[in-house]
GUBA-594581 format. One record per residue (C-alpha): x, y, z. Coordinates in steps of 0.1 Angstrom, whole numbers, plus 5000, padded with zeros to 4 digits. Example, Ala and Ser with C-alpha at 12.3 -4.5 7.8 and 13.67 -1.06 7.14 Angstrom:
<pts>
512349555078513749895071
</pts>
This chain:
<pts>
495248663675495849033666499749003672499648683652497648853626500149143623503048913622501648703591500649033576504249153579505748843565503448853536504249213526507849123533507748813508505649003484508349293484511249053480509448873450508849193433512549283438513748973424511548993396512749353388516349243389515648933365513849173341516449433342519249183335517349013305516449333289520049483294521249193270518649273242520649473216517249573200515749733231518749863250519350163227515750303236516650333273516150683286519650723297521250573264523750823249523751073278525950883301529750943301531550743275533750583299531050373313531650023294528049883298525450153297522949883289523049773326521350093336518149903326518549713358518250003382515650153361513349843364514049853402513050223405509750163386509149863408509850063440507350323427504750043422505249943458504750313469501550323448500250003465500750163499498450443486495850223473493550253501493750633499493050623461490150383465488350623492488750903465487950693435485250883423486951233427489951083408487650983381485451313378488451553382490551443351487351433332486551783339490051903335490551733302488051983288490452243286492852013264490551913236492852093212495451853217495451483210497251193225497750883201495151063177492651073206491251373224492351383262488551403270487951043254490750913272489651053306485950943297487150583293488850603327485750763344483450503329485650213338485550343375481950403376481050053360483349853381482150013414478550003403478549633394480849553424479049733452475449713438475050103436471850233423471550473394470950823408470251013375466551143374464650943352463451253333467151343325467950973316464850983291466351293277469651163271468350813257466051013234468851233221470950923215468050763195467851093174471451093168471350723157468150793134470051093117472250843098469250783076469951113058473451163068474650813057478450763060479351113073476851093102477750723108481350813115480351113137478050903158480650873185481251233190477651293203477150963220480451003241479251353252475951213264477750943282480151203298477051403313475551083326478750973342479251323359475851293372476750963387480051043401479151383418477051233445478151433477478351793486482251753490482551603456480351873440482452153455485551983443484251983408483252353410486752443423488352253394485952443369487452773385491052653383490852533346488952883337491753073353494452853336492752893302492453253307496053303315497053103285494753303263496053633274499653503271499053393235497553753228500453913242502953693223500853763190501054153195504854143204506153873179503353803155503553433164500053253164499853033194496652863186495252513180492252643159491752393130491352703106494452913104492753173082490353263110492853303138493353673132490453933135490654303126489754523155489554933159493054883174494454673147494754283140494454073171494653693175491453513183492853333215491852963220494052863247494352473246490952463231490252393192488052713189487653053204483852963210484652673230487252883252484453153258482052863266484352753293485053113307481353193309480652943335484053023352482953383355479853303372481453073397484353323403481953603412479853413436482253163451482953193489485553413498486753773500485054003476488254153462489553813454486353723436486454033417490153983408489453623394486553753377488454023359491153773348488553533333486653823318489953943301490453573287486953583273487553923257490753773240488553523222487253833202483953623201480653833201478753563215481353523245481253903250477453883251477153583275479753723299478054063297474653903309476553753338478054073348474754253345472753993365475453943394474854253413471254183416472053823427474753933450472754203468469054123461467954383488469454673465467654573434465754913431469255103437470754903409467854963385467955323391471855323386471455163354468855413342470955693350474255533335472255463304471055833300474655953306476355733280473555803255473856173258477856153259477855993224480155693239477255443228477555543191481455493193481055163211478455053186480855153156483654943173481254633178480254663142483854653131484354333151481154173147479254293117480554033092479953763118476353883125475453883088477053523086474953413115471853523099472553343069473453033088470353043107468153083076469952773063469252593094465552663094465552523057467352203068464752163096461852223071463451963047464151693071461951753102461951373114465651273112467451583103470151613077472451393098475051473125477951653115476451673079475452013079478852123069478251933036475052173030476052493046479852623045479652633084477652473112474452683122475452933149472752843173473152533192469352483196468652513159472052323151470952013167467452033155468852063119471051763125468851523143465351663137462751863154462651603184466351613190466152013192463351993217465051723238468251943238466352263247464652063276468051943288469452293290466252423307466452143333470152233339469552593345466252583365467152293385470452433395468652753404466152573426468952383442470652713451467352833466466852513487470352513499470552583535474452623542475652963530478852813513476552563493474252853483477153063472478652773450474952693434474353053428477653093408476852763390473152893380474653223370477053043348474452813333472253133326475153263306475552923288471852943277472553273261475753153245473752863228471853143209474953263189477452973187477352603174478052433208475552133207478551903198481052063225482651853251482152143277478452163270477651833286480351853311478352173324475151973320476451683343477651903371474552123371472151833371474251653396473851963418470051963412469751593418471451613451470551953467466851963458466151673481465251743518468251693542466651393558466551223524470251303517471351163549469450843543470850833505472250473503474350593474475950863493476750653523478450403499481050653491
</pts>
């Protein structure tokens, strides 16, 4: 029976291949005679002029495409086994390309559509349970309701902006669902480090290019805000391939925490951290400098907890020396040169946000409608979403951020394997920096925010359960 089955299987594959081959030849011949389509062939116009019938190159092109499809069919089993990784990784990687657009769509939205398709089809076909905690699901649904209700005051502007928030809530949910095993979670964290290093390199390269040539390699939508005065002269506010310098700093804040705590040699971790921090400094964003500074200050206590008293004593001595040397005054003057205007503007925007909350406590002024009332969004993420969607929306967002941070920290404490503990500690450190970053930047409507929430809550959902429960998790076993 086995040999007969193999023979029939071989015959089926052979006939299937011959059919596709014949189909390719037929399509190539037909298209080659179509005068309207032939000139759009990739090789049209670059082949030697003595070839009389360049249109016939459509035929080998069609055959090549079909051969590639046959190769893809052979790798279908490999792709199916890794379908969740192939959905989650592009979704995370696309967060570094949100300054671009493909067919007038953000790459993140395209990747989200792919991830949702994979999750929906596998969930329905294989009867997978929902693994998102009920509390988190209630928070996301409650925020969605607040966003929809904000249309009452925001009207057309908020109606058109609904999808921006709802898509991001969906992204957080889908990432929690996709990242269901330790292997997938470690892969997601490695991807975050890779895209952080990539973005830092692009940011530093754009800064060097600006200093040498004056060319502004930036995808910032506000060209007048791309250059900032510093004590050493005008510098470009690097954005890499993201739309704003704040978004780049948001990414590099988490990347810095992961790079400092990831498993591996200390010198490699410090090298990656130095590169990522340099990219964050190239944003010339005070909020990014503060959030990454918090991570750098907390990291030694996390890395070597037994030496906490030593570090505290060292910080006290260093503070006294810096104060007496006068370096602190110089650094403060430089900081005021870079951030004084931004600090005053933030205070003004926060007062404006409080006014919006007091005027519209239930439904807010409407999502993306604060720009109509204020000249810029409120530069505090907690207050920003409260001003746009009401007090309830602000409270739910704060609870989601707190759950991500403390849940990830609890997962790091509960992890038994040293490798898992290192990864989770880095993620918790990054989420701590994110919580600080929220205080000074309008990131409540940023793609990265909800991607980080999804990764952190996915870790908290999986690692906080006892090992016996994880081994019996029917969801993980189905992967």
